[in-house]
N, C-alpha and C positions, 0 to 999 in steps of 0.2 A: 580420352579418359581425363586429361588435365582440364579440359573445358567443363566437364561434368563436375569435377571437384571444386573448381573455382566458382562455378555457378551456385552450387548448393552449400558450400562450406567456406567460401571466401569472405572477405570483409564487406560490410554493407556501407552504403553512402551515408552522408550526414542527414539526408531526409528520413532515414529510418529511426532517428532519435525521437521522432514524434511518438513512436510507440511508448517510450518511457514517459513522455509528457502526458499522454493520455491516461496511463495508469497512475501517474502521480496525482492528477486531478481526480480520478475516480476514487482512489484510496483516501484522499483528503476529504472528499464529500462523505465517504463511508465513515471516516473518523468523526466528523462533526455529528452525523446522524447517530452513531453508536454512543457518543458522549452524551447527547441530549436524551437518548433512550435510557441510558444508565442513570442519569440524574433524575429523570421522571420516575423510574422504577424505585430509586432510593426514597424519593419524596412521598410517593403514593403508598408504598408498602413498608414504611420505616419500622413499624412495630413487628411485622411478620417476617422480616428478613433474617436469615442466618448468615454466619460468617462465610460459608461456602458459596452462597450466591453472590456475595459482594466480591469475593476473590475471583470467581468465575467472570464476572463482569469486568473487573480490572484486567484480567488476562486477555479478554477479548479486545479491550481498548489498546492494550500493549501490542497485541498481534497486529491490529489494523495500523497502529502508528508505525510499527516496524516495517510493514509493507509499504506504507507511504514514504518513509525515510529511505528505504533501499531503492525504490524507483526514482526518487528525487536525486539520490546520489548517482545512480546509473545515468540519469539524464544529464546531470552536470558533467560527468566523465565523458559521455558520448559527445556532447557539444564542444568540450574543451580540447579533446583529442583530435577530432575530425576537422 
């Protein structure tokens, strides 16, 4: 029973920090794409935009930035601790 618990719930090695690096890169690329998409939307549809669509776009940008930041923070913590 102890082997089962340590296998599935025990600490992982330093090589598992790559998981956080992968998602950091993925979310950074997503952030750049979302930023360009939001800028293009603002430039092309400047006269037709309402405040709600602008706020929605900014919230999406904030959400993607937050995902990027959290994964970067977790990667840093993982590499410094292990």
